[in-house]
N, C-alpha and C positions, 0 to 999 in steps of 0.2 A: 507756528505752533504745530502744524501737521507734520512738518519736515522734522521738527525736534522729536515728534513721537515716532516717526518712522526710523529716525537716526537711533535712537535709543532702543527701541524694539529689535532692530536688526542687530545692534551690537551685542544686546543682552542674549538674544537667541543663538547667534553665532558662537559667542563665547561659550555658553553652557553646553551646545553640542560638541565643540571642539574638546572641551574637558572629558565629556563622556567618550568621545571618539578615541582619545588618547588611552583611556582605561581600557577600552575593548581591544585596541591594537596590543596593548602590553599583555592581555590575556591570550593573544594569539589569534583573535577574530579577524576575519576578512570582511571588508566593507565596500570594496571597489566591485562594481557590476562587472568589469572587464576580467576579473579573476574567475568569473563563473560562465562566461560566454563559451559556447560550444565551438570546437575546432572543426572545420570543414572535413568531410571524408570522400574518398573517391567513389564514383558510382558503383563500381563493382564490389564494394564493401558495404553498400547501403541496402538494408532490409526493404526500405521503402521504394526502391528503384526495381524491385522484381514485379512483374506483371501481377495485377489485382491488389497488391499490398498497399499502394497508394490510395486506390479508391476505397479500400476497406477501412483503413486506419487514419486517414487524413481527412479532417472535415472540410479543408480547402481544396479538395481533390478537383482536378480538371476533367476527370473521367468518372463521373457519377453513375453512368450506366452500368459499370462493371460491379457496382455495389450490389447489384441485383444477384450476383453470384455468391454473395457472402454465405459461408457456411453457417447453417442453422440447425437446431434440434426440431424434430417433427411436432406438430401441433398436439398430437395425442399424448406426447410425453408430459405435457404441461398438465394433463388431467390427472396425473398420478397425485399422491399425497403431498408431495414436496418437490422442489428443484433445487439442486440436482437430486434425481430419485435415489432412494435407499436401495441397496443391493438386493434386499429382500424383495422389493417391488419389481426388480428385474429378473428375478429367478424363475418365476411362473406366474401366469395370468391370474391365479386364484390370489395371490398376495396382493394384487393390485387393488387399489381402494375404489375405483369406480367401474361401472359395468360397461362404459362406452370408450374404454382406453384403447381399444384396438384401431388401428388405422382403418379408414374406410376403403372398401373395395378390395377384392383379391383375397387369396388365403393368406392368413397371418402365420407367422413362424410359431415354432414350439413354444418358445419363451419370449418375453418382452426384450431381453438381451439380443437374441438373435434377430428379432424384428428391427430393433435399433440399428444394428450393424448393417442390415440391408438398406435401411434409409441412408446411412452414411456413405455406403458403397456408391450412391449416386453422385456424390462429391469427389470422385476419385481424382479428377483433374485439379480441383482446387486444393485438395489436401497436398498434392504433389507441388503445387506452386508454393503453398505455405512451408513446406519442408525445404524447399530450394531457398526461400527467403531466410529461414532459420539458421542456414549455413553461414550467413553473412554477419560480421561481427559488430556492425553499428547501424544506426537509424538516424536520419535527420529530416526534420519538418523544414522546408525552405521557409525561412522568416520566423520559425516558431519559437526560437530563443534568440533572435537577433536583437530584440528590444523587449523591455519589461512588459510583462502581462500581454503578451501577444495574442491577438484574436485568432491566428493560425495554430490550431490546437489538435491534439490526438482526438480521433473519434472514439471516445470512451464507451459509447453504446455498443458500436460495432465489436469493439475489443472484448467487451463483456460477453456478447453473443458468441464469438468464436471460442472464448475460453469455456463458457458453459457447455458448447457443443463437445469441446475436446474432453471435458470432465465427464460428460454423459457416455461418450463413447469409451473412455477409459474404465468406467464402471461396467459397462456391458463387457468388455473384455476381461475384467476381473471375475465377473459371474462365470464366464465361459473358461476362466482359467488360462487365458492367453497372456501370460505374463510379459512377454517380450512386447506385444502390441499395446498393452496398458502402459508399459515403461515408456513407449515411444510417444504416446500422448502426454505423458508426465513430462517428458524432456521438452516437448514443444511448449507446454504451458510455462514451463521454467524459462525458455528462451524468450517468450513474449514479455515476461516480467522485466528482463534486460532490455529488451527492444523499447518498452515503455519509458524506462528511465533514461536510456541513451537518447531517446527523441526529444524528451521535454522534462528535464529535471526540476520540476515544480513541486509544490506541496500536494496539489491535486493528484498529480501523476505518483508521488510517493504513496499517498493513501489508497489509491486504486491498486497500486502494486501490493500494498498490504492486504487488501481485500482478496487479490487473485491468491496470495500465499494460503489464505483459509481453504480455498478450494483445492489447492494442490497438496496440502497436509492431510485433507479429508481422504484424498485418494490414497496416500501413503498409509494412513491407519487402517483404511478399510482392507487394502491388500496385505497388511500385516495381520490383522485379526483373521483373515480368511486363509492365512498360510499360503498365499500364491507367491509372494516374493522368494526368491532364492539368492544365492551368494552373488550372482552378477547383478541383480537388481539392487540388493543391499549396497553394493559398492557405488553403483551409480547414483542412487538416492544421496548416499553420504557425500558424495563429491558435489552434487547439486545444491545441497543446503549449506555446505561449508562456506559458500561465499555470500550467503544471505544475511546482511546486517541491517535490518529494517530501521532501527533507531538511527543508525549512522546516515542512512539515505534521507530520513526525515530531517535530521539536523542539518544535513547540507542544503536541502530545499528550503529550510527556514532561512539559512544564511544568505542563499543566493536567489532562489526563486521568490523570496518574501522580502527580507530586509534590505539587501544590496538593491534589489529592484525598486524599492520604494525610495531609497536614497538617491538613485541615479535619476528617477522621475522628478523628485522635488528639487533637486540641485541643478539638473541640467536641461529639463524641458523649458521652453519659452511658456510664459503664462497661459497665452491662448491654446497652445497644444495641450499643456497639462490640464487646463480646465476642461477642454473637450474630452480628454482621455479619461479623466476621473469621473466626469459626468456619464460617459458612456460605459466604462468598465465596471464601476462601483455602483451605479444606478442611484446617485444622490437625488436625481430629478425624478419625482413620481409621475410627471407628464413629460415623457420623453420627446414629444413634438415641439416643446418650447426651445428657443435659443438658449445656449449655453449661459449668456449674461442675465437671463431671467430666473435662473435657479440659484438657491441658496449656495450650493457648492460652487457654481460658476462665479458668482459675485465675490465670494470669499477668495478663490484663488486668484481672480483678476486684480483685486485691490488690497489684499492682505500684505503687510510688510513681510519680506522674506525671513525675517527673523522668527515669525510665527511658524513658518515652515520648518525652521530648525527646532523650535519648541516641540512641535509635533513629532519630528523624528526622535527627539530625546525621550519623550513620553512614551512613545511606542516601543522603543528599543529598551528602555529602562524597566517598564512595567509589563511587557508582553514577551517580545522576541528573546531577550537575554535570559530572563527568569526560566523560560522553557529550555532554553539550551543548557543552563546550569543545572536544571533538575534532571536532565538527561545524563549528566556525569560523564563518564567516559564513553558515551555513545552506545556501542554494541555490548559493552561489559557490565555496566551498571546504570540503574535509574534510580530517581528518588520519588518513589510513589507519592509520599506525603507531600513532597514539594510540588509535583504536578497538580495534585488536587488543590493545593493553596493558590498556585499560579492561575488555574482555571476559575477559581472561585473569587480571586482578588482583582484580575485584571479587568473584569467587567465594572467593578466599582469605581476604579479610577477613571474609566471613560465614559461612565454612564451620565454625568452631568456637563452639559455643553460648556465650553469656553473657548477662546481662540486658540489656546494652546492644545487643545484635544480634539478639534473637529475632524481634521484629516486622520489624526491617529486612530480615532474611533472607527473611521471608515475602512482604513487599511486592515486594522488588527481584527476587525469584525469578520472580513472575508477570510483572513488568516485562520481565525478560530472555527469558522465554519468548515474549513478544510479537515478539521480533525473529526467532524461529525458524518463523514462519508461512509466509513466502514460500518458494517452491519453490526446489530445487536447491542453493543455498548458504546460508550464514548470513545472517540477515535484514539486518544492516547492510551487508553486501556486496551484497545484492539491492537495496537502496534505491540504492546507488551505481551499480550496473549499469544499473538501469532508468532513473535520472536521466541517465546518460551516453547511453542510446539516445534518450531525449527530446531531449537537447540536440543530439545528432547528426541526429535527424530534422528538427530545426528548420532546421539548416544545409543538410541534403539538400534540403529543399523549395525553399530559396534557390537552390541550385545548379541544380536542374532547371528552375526559373523562369528562370534567367540563360541556360541553354543553349537553352530554348525561344525566347528574344528574340534570342540572338546566335548560335546555331548550334554552339556549342562551350562547355565548362565553362571558367570564368575561370582565370588564372594564379594569382591569390591569392584567399583568402576576403574581403579587404577590398573587392574590387569589388562585392560583393553588397549593401553598405551605401551608402545607405539605400533604395534601390529595391526590392531582393529580400529584404531582411532588416533590420529596425529597428535591430538590434544582434546581435553574435555572442557566444553563450555561451562562458564560459571553460572551460578544462579543469578539473574538480572537483579534481584532485590537485596541481596546482602554480599554477593561477590564470592560466596562459598561454593564448594563443589555441589553438583547436584544431588538431592537426596535419593538413595537407592538401598533396596535390599530385596534378597531372594525370598519367595514365599513357599509355603509348604507344599502348594500344589504343583511345584515345579515351574512356576512362572515368576514374575517379578513386579515390584512396585518402583516406579521412577517419577520423581515429581519435583516441582518448584514450590517454595513457600508461598508464592502468589502475592496478590496485591496488598494483602493485609501485613506483608512482611512478617509473618509470624509462621513457625513450624508448628503445623497441626498434626504431625505424625502421619500425613498422607491421606487425611481425611478431606473429602470433597464436600462442598455445598452444592446442592442442585442448581441448575440454571434458573433465572427468573422465568416466571409464567410467560409464555408467548415466545420463548426462544429456544425451542427444542433441539436445535442443532448445536447450541453452545455446549462445550464438553463440561464447563463448570461455572459456577457463579462468578459474576464480575469481580467482586471485592471481598468475598469471604471465603475461607477454607484454602486447601492447597490446590495447585494446579497440576493435575496428574496425567501422565501420558496415557492417552485412551487407546493405543495401538497394541497392546500387548497380545500375541497370539492366543487363539483358543486352544485348549488342552483336552 
């Protein structure tokens, strides 16, 4: 009787999965883990082979002592109102929000910006090492993407620390109107985004990259509002943002770092290894000291019919992975905001009640969904859209400033930018139409996306939710307006 049960469940599960698999392949989806494995690179091309970089950005480094030389912001900077600090806080000590923000000991500089640059001057050797590493085209963690859900991962905490330090130094340079120095920091931040994706193209890495983009665009907008950027900087920024396609990165990480990884593990790993890996990586066991066979997850994996694994693959792909990918539409060009809302709200319902067909799907997709909650302020999938919108608007804003520099005023329409001041104009993510733009009576301009509600509100913004003062606009109401229009 038991053998008949196993035979029946194995046949049913495999048949259901194969049907779904053929549907996905017909749509052009890739499901083989080997299609996503990273090719090796030569040491002289590897960012992480430069001295200090491995110890800073590889959690499995063999040189942990060098991590003590990690570039950090001074403690006193954290006593200001927020981090990264506002430009107004760096312009003079009177604008700083606390009385004890000055560094202890010694005479402080005339402004917080100058004091901050004095601090970073102590990291001259470390900054040079980072610059040398950024000249290399790739990064590889040894074993970091050789198997699904590798425990050898990027040191995201150190990465954030360095990016925040670069962001703070760039702001200090903006205050002092050192445009070239601020642009140098911006270029390094942009390079670190690519290093992150090159080293480990997983969903977590993609979402950390999205969060770094927020810091990057803040520097761009602040430099624009202050009138610091000139033609060389506008051209450089335009080139840097042109290749940023956040939704495409997220989509690829869902395909490879999530779905293909899960398929590979459930189909290729021996049961014992799979049980140990699932219990370890996804924390099915609330008491980690117990042996694998004493956990619910371990017992399930060790004794369940393989057909149940196929049913879990089917459920996770059909109700979570693929709906996300479908709602993303054409990746970098269009997304379906309403569809993403429905996926986020509906996938949990399918997986909430336990059954042998959804136990593992619930575990894997739960970690997948959590990956979307890493970015600050709002739900992760909205954050991707927000930051990609800012990136696209930055690209257009660079063209507008270059046009104004050459012609003395902003153009009547965005089409006037092509091809001299912009190779092409990015569409609005939410309806595929050209970005909304008009000149204003004060000699400035209004540039905006229709935003998450997919409705043109004429450039009217809704204020951000309380508690999110750095967000440029509300999550899901009103239009998303470019905040970097220069002052007049």
